[in-house]
C-alpha positions in Angstrom: 0.0 0.0 0.0 1.4 3.4 -1.0 1.7 6.3 1.5 -1.1 8.1 -0.4 -3.4 5.2 -0.2 -2.7 4.7 3.5 -3.4 8.4 4.3 -6.6 8.3 2.2 -7.9 5.3 4.1 -7.1 6.9 7.5 -8.8 10.1 6.4 -11.9 8.2 5.3 -12.1 6.4 8.6 -11.8 9.7 10.5 -14.6 11.3 8.4 -16.8 8.2 8.9 -16.4 8.5 12.6 -17.3 12.2 12.4 -20.5 11.6 10.5 -21.5 8.8 12.8 -21.1 11.1 15.8 -23.0 13.9 14.2 -25.9 11.6 13.3 -26.0 10.4 16.9 -26.1 14.0 18.2 -28.9 14.8 15.7 -30.9 11.7 16.7 -30.5 12.5 20.4 -31.9 16.1 19.7 -34.9 14.7 17.8 -35.6 12.2 20.5 -35.4 14.9 23.2 -37.7 17.3 21.4 -40.3 14.7 20.5 -40.3 13.4 24.1 -40.6 16.9 25.4 -43.7 17.6 23.4 -45.1 14.2 24.2 -44.6 15.0 27.9 -46.3 18.4 27.5 -49.3 16.9 25.8 -49.7 14.1 28.4 -49.2 16.6 31.3 -51.9 18.9 29.9 -54.4 16.2 30.4 -53.3 14.7 33.7 -51.0 17.2 35.5 -53.6 20.0 36.2 -56.4 17.8 37.7 -53.7 16.2 39.9 -52.6 19.5 41.1 -56.1 20.7 41.8 -56.9 17.6 43.8 -53.9 18.2 46.0 -54.7 21.9 46.1 -58.2 21.1 47.5 -56.7 19.1 50.3 -54.5 22.0 51.4 -57.0 24.8 50.5 -57.6 25.5 54.2 -54.2 27.1 54.4 -54.6 29.6 51.6 -56.4 33.0 51.4 -58.6 33.7 48.4 -55.9 35.8 46.6 -53.4 33.0 47.2 -55.8 30.5 45.8 -56.3 32.6 42.6 -52.5 33.0 42.2 -52.0 29.2 42.6 -54.8 28.5 40.1 -53.2 30.9 37.6 -49.7 29.4 38.1 -51.0 25.8 37.5 -52.8 26.7 34.3 -50.6 29.3 32.7 -48.3 26.8 31.1 -51.2 25.7 28.9 -51.4 29.1 27.3 -48.0 28.7 25.6 
């Protein structure tokens, strides 16, 4: 094998490794973003009723204004 062929083969292997790593990073980003939106959709159905059921248990400790603030804070993320 000539020196040129040896260098070409090494360069090809290096570039292959680079593309595999960049594909992995891209796939990880896609998985993260799809899981994030999946989580947000699921939580929009289940998270708020769960919070309100807990909030009813502890409602004796809050004034009316505090209850309104808590109610707004638990639903405001749905307005995004």
